[in-house]
N, C-alpha and C positions, 0 to 999 in steps of 0.2 A: 540441547542448546536452547537458551531462552533469549528472546528478543522483546524489546518494548516498542509498541506502536503508539505514536502520538496522533491525535485526531484534531483537525481544525475545520472550521466552516461547515460545509455540508456533511463531511465525514463525522464531525462531532454531533450534528443533528441526527444522523442516521443511527449512530451507535449509542448516543446518550452518554458518552464518556469523553474525557479529555485524553486518557491514555489507557493502555491495556498491555499485559504481558502474554506472550504465547510461547509454548514449548514446541519446538520443531524437531522433526526427525532427520532432516538433512539441511544443508546450507545453501539451498537455492531459494531465491525470492519467490519463485513459483509456489513453493510449499506454503509460504505465509499467505500469499494471495488466495490460494485455494481454500485455506482455513477461513479467511475473512469472507469470501463469497459464500461459503457454506453457512457460516454463522449468521451473517446479516442479509442473506438472500437477495431478492430482486432490488430493493432500494440501493444497495451498495453496488450490485452488478450494473445497474443503469448508470451509475456515476463513474465507476472505476474501469469497466470492461468495454472493449470495442468488439461487438459480435462479428463485424466484417473481417477484421484482422485476426480475431481470436487471440488478442493480446491486450495489455493495459492500454487504455485510451491515451492517444497522443496529447490530449489536453491535460493530463495529470502529470505533475512533477513528483518524482520520488527522491526523497532526501534520506541519506544514510549517514548517521553520525555527523550531521551538519554539512554534508557534502552532497551536491546534486549528483544523481545517478545519470551518467552519460554512457549508456550501454545500448548497443544496437537492438538487443532483445532483452528487455528488463526481466523476463521470466527466467533467464539463465544467469542473472547477476548473483554473485556469491554474497552471502551474509554470514556473520559470525556471532558467536555467543556474546550476549550483552550489547549487541548493536541496537541503536535507537533509530527507528524508521518512521518517516512521516510521508503521507500522501497529500499533496497540495493541489487545490483547484486553481484555475487561472484567477488572477487578481485584477479587478477592474478599478479604475480610479476616476477621479474627476477634478 
């Protein structure tokens, strides 16, 4: 299964990319997050991961195919072949 990840703001700064494709062995979002944390190490872990809850930071919004992920435990969310996934940081305005 192949998914595309879109990077914005700090995610783009950390990865140096606007988007990237990953081949996954199963259809849980957890698999993708583990790949990202392994590939981009501490800078991404500090942004994406909450060490206290051992889950995705509550400050991060996850968008799958232009739909916000509203899942109690994002690690268990199902993803499918050719899904487009984005991780967004909070937006501040003025």
